[in-house]
C-alpha positions in Angstrom: -12.4 -16.9 -28.9 -12.9 -13.3 -27.9 -10.8 -10.9 -30.0 -9.0 -7.9 -28.5 -11.4 -5.6 -30.2 -14.5 -7.2 -28.6 -13.0 -8.1 -25.2 -14.3 -5.8 -22.5 -11.8 -3.2 -21.3 -9.7 -4.6 -18.5 -10.7 -8.2 -19.1 -8.1 -10.9 -19.2 -7.8 -13.9 -21.4 -9.2 -17.2 -19.9 -6.5 -19.3 -18.2 -5.4 -22.3 -20.2 -6.0 -25.2 -17.8 -4.8 -28.6 -19.0 -6.5 -30.6 -16.2 -10.0 -31.9 -16.9 -11.1 -30.8 -13.5 -9.6 -29.0 -10.5 -11.9 -30.8 -8.0 -10.0 -32.8 -5.4 -13.0 -34.3 -3.6 -14.5 -37.7 -4.4 -16.9 -36.3 -7.0 -17.0 -39.7 -8.7 -18.5 -41.4 -5.6 -22.1 -40.3 -6.1 -22.3 -41.4 -9.7 -20.7 -44.7 -8.8 -23.1 -45.4 -5.9 -26.0 -44.5 -8.3 -24.7 -47.0 -10.9 -24.3 -49.8 -8.3 -27.7 -49.1 -6.6 -29.8 -48.8 -9.8 -28.1 -51.8 -11.5 -28.6 -54.0 -8.4 -32.3 -53.1 -8.3 -32.8 -53.6 -12.0 -31.2 -57.0 -11.9 -33.2 -58.1 -8.9 -36.5 -56.8 -10.4 -35.8 -58.4 -13.8 -35.1 -61.8 -12.2 -38.2 -61.6 -10.1 -40.5 -60.5 -12.9 -39.5 -63.4 -15.1 -39.3 -66.0 -12.3 -43.0 -66.5 -12.6 -43.3 -68.0 -9.1 -43.5 -67.1 -5.4 -45.7 -64.0 -5.8 -49.0 -65.0 -4.1 -49.7 -66.2 -0.6 -53.1 -67.8 -0.6 -53.4 -68.0 3.2 -53.1 -64.2 3.7 -53.9 -62.9 0.2 -50.4 -61.3 -0.2 -49.6 -60.3 -3.8 -46.3 -58.7 -4.6 -46.5 -55.4 -6.5 -44.3 -56.9 -9.3 -47.2 -59.2 -10.2 -50.1 -56.9 -9.8 -52.5 -57.3 -11.4 -51.7 -60.8 -12.6 -53.2 -61.1 -16.1 -51.6 -64.2 -17.8 -53.2 -67.7 -17.8 -50.1 -68.8 -15.8 -51.4 -66.9 -12.7 -52.0 -69.2 -9.7 -55.6 -69.5 -8.5 -56.7 -66.5 -6.5 -54.0 -64.1 -7.7 -55.7 -62.8 -10.8 -58.2 -60.2 -9.6 -59.2 -58.8 -12.9 -59.0 -61.8 -15.2 -56.4 -63.5 -17.3 -56.0 -62.1 -20.8 -52.5 -63.0 -22.0 -50.8 -66.3 -22.8 -48.2 -67.9 -20.5 -45.2 -67.2 -22.7 -42.2 -66.8 -20.4 -41.2 -63.5 -21.9 -44.5 -61.9 -21.0 -44.6 -60.5 -17.5 -47.5 -61.6 -15.4 -48.2 -57.9 -14.7 -47.8 -56.9 -18.4 -50.6 -54.3 -18.2 -48.8 -52.2 -15.5 -45.0 -52.9 -15.5 -44.3 -51.1 -18.8 -46.1 -47.9 -17.6 -44.3 -48.0 -14.2 -41.0 -48.4 -16.0 -41.7 -45.5 -18.3 -42.9 -43.4 -15.4 -39.6 -43.9 -13.5 -37.4 -43.6 -16.6 -38.9 -40.2 -17.5 -39.0 -39.0 -13.9 -37.1 -35.8 -13.5 -34.9 -37.1 -10.7 -34.1 -40.4 -12.4 -33.2 -38.6 -15.5 -30.7 -36.6 -13.6 -29.5 -39.7 -11.9 -28.8 -41.8 -15.0 -27.6 -38.9 -17.1 -24.9 -38.2 -14.6 -24.0 -41.8 -13.6 -24.5 -44.0 -16.7 -24.1 -41.4 -19.4 -21.6 -39.1 -17.6 -23.5 -36.1 -19.0 -22.0 -34.6 -16.9 -20.9 -36.8 -14.0 -20.7 -33.9 -11.6 -20.5 -30.2 -11.3 -17.3 -28.7 -12.7 -16.4 -32.0 -14.4 -16.4 -32.2 -18.2 -19.2 -34.0 -20.0 -18.3 -37.5 -21.2 -19.5 -36.8 -24.7 -18.2 -34.5 -27.4 -21.6 -33.0 -28.2 -24.9 -32.4 -26.3 -28.3 -32.3 -28.0 -30.4 -32.2 -24.9 -33.8 -33.9 -25.1 -34.6 -32.6 -28.5 -34.1 -35.9 -30.5 -35.4 -39.5 -30.4 -35.4 -41.3 -28.1 -35.0 -38.6 -25.5 -37.8 -36.7 -27.1 -40.1 -39.1 -25.4 -39.2 -37.7 -22.0 -41.9 -35.1 -22.6 -44.5 -37.8 -22.1 -43.8 -38.0 -18.4 -47.1 -36.3 -17.5 -49.1 -39.0 -19.2 -47.1 -41.8 -17.5 -47.9 -40.1 -14.2 -51.6 -40.6 -14.9 -50.9 -44.3 -15.4 -48.8 -44.5 -12.3 -51.6 -42.9 -10.2 -54.1 -45.6 -11.5 -51.5 -48.3 -10.7 -51.1 -46.9 -7.2 -54.9 -47.3 -6.7 -54.5 -51.0 -7.7 -51.6 -51.5 -5.2 -53.8 -49.9 -2.6 -56.6 -52.3 -3.3 -54.1 -55.2 -3.0 -52.9 -53.9 0.4 -56.4 -53.6 1.7 -57.5 -56.9 0.2 -54.7 -58.6 2.1 -56.5 -57.9 5.4 -59.3 -60.3 4.3 -57.8 -63.8 4.2 -59.8 -67.0 3.6 -60.2 -67.3 7.4 -61.7 -63.8 7.7 -60.0 -60.6 8.9 -56.3 -61.0 9.5 -53.4 -58.9 10.3 -49.7 -59.7 10.1 -46.2 -58.3 9.4 -46.9 -58.8 5.7 -49.8 -56.4 6.0 -47.6 -53.7 7.6 -45.1 -54.1 4.8 -47.7 -53.9 2.1 -49.3 -50.8 3.6 -45.9 -49.1 4.2 -45.0 -49.8 0.6 -48.3 -48.3 -0.7 -47.9 -45.2 1.5 -44.4 -44.6 0.1 -45.5 -45.2 -3.5 -48.3 -42.6 -3.1 -45.8 -40.2 -1.6 -43.4 -40.7 -4.5 -46.1 -40.5 -7.1 -47.8 -37.3 -6.0 -44.5 -35.6 -5.2 -43.9 -35.8 -9.0 -43.2 -32.4 -10.6 -46.0 -33.1 -13.1 -48.5 -33.6 -10.3 -47.4 -30.4 -8.7 -47.9 -28.5 -12.0 -51.3 -30.2 -12.6 -52.4 -29.1 -9.1 -51.4 -25.5 -9.3 -49.1 -24.7 -12.2 -51.7 -22.9 -14.3 -53.5 -21.1 -11.5 -53.2 -17.3 -11.6 -54.9 -16.6 -8.3 -54.4 -19.1 -5.5 -56.9 -17.1 -3.3 -59.7 -18.2 -5.6 -58.8 -21.9 -5.3 -58.1 -22.6 -1.6 -58.4 -26.3 -1.8 -56.1 -26.7 -4.7 -53.7 -24.2 -3.0 -53.6 -26.4 0.1 -53.0 -29.5 -2.1 -50.3 -27.7 -4.1 -48.6 -26.6 -0.8 -48.5 -30.2 0.5 -47.3 -31.6 -2.9 -44.6 -28.9 -3.0 -43.5 -30.0 0.5 -43.2 -33.6 -0.8 -41.6 -32.5 -4.0 -38.6 -31.2 -2.1 -38.1 -34.9 -1.0 -38.7 -36.4 -4.4 -35.2 -37.7 -4.7 -35.3 -39.4 -1.3 -38.7 -40.9 -2.1 -37.5 -42.2 -5.4 -34.8 -44.3 -3.6 -37.0 -45.2 -0.6 -39.7 -46.7 -2.9 -37.1 -48.8 -4.7 -36.3 -50.2 -1.3 -39.9 -50.7 -0.2 -40.7 -52.4 -3.5 -37.8 -54.8 -3.2 -38.6 -55.5 0.5 -42.3 -56.1 -0.2 -41.5 -58.5 -3.1 -38.8 -60.4 -1.1 -41.1 -60.8 1.9 -44.0 -62.1 -0.2 -41.6 -64.4 -2.1 -40.1 -65.7 1.1 -43.5 -66.5 2.7 -44.8 -68.0 -0.6 -41.7 -70.2 -0.9 -42.0 -71.3 2.7 -38.6 -69.9 3.8 -40.3 -68.6 6.9 -43.8 -68.0 8.2 -45.6 -64.7 8.3 -45.6 -63.1 11.8 -49.4 -62.9 12.5 -50.9 -60.5 15.1 -54.6 -61.3 14.4 -55.9 -64.5 12.8 
């Protein structure tokens, strides 16, 4: 508390306000929607990852991103493009080589950190609303200290995006030759959105131009940095869009694989 001796001349004591916040708008709505949206996606993804079925359509070479690459000896014929190296224990995801890195990439993402800090941890839930915790230590202790590894998870995510791109291109070559259907459009659309989200990452923007002192000496990197900066402004929207495209892609492949409906084919 500022004493009379140190208080600036003419300054008044801070008003004693009993209310936790003077905000009268629905400040709680955004954190609530975030909790509902992220929880629904996590539940759906968890169920699908451990379902161990309906992830591969042999007729059109559709492979859901949740099972790419398929590396357990449980993988159905044709779905394992890089070999099977892990046993078929139910707790092991079929895409065990990629899913942990994708999870860590999203968990340490600057936007997702903001989202779950405000919604799940209430730290703080909104501007001008008190923190839900008595103390705040930032990201200086375990396990939050691991948030600093985000850049390295970005490298893994970029490699996985290449794998997803391969899957989308491979799906144009069915056992009957070149083919093109609605599933191909969904796979390609998902890959485009995943690339946009991945390269719009703050770490990617820093890698591309963060250490440059003279952009004029690096025109190609400057152009790339400019484009990534344009995407970076939309990083939050892309984070949510890719959750939607991932769920849509997985559900479509599951539905076709389960025989709920047929793929809409345009060619072959």
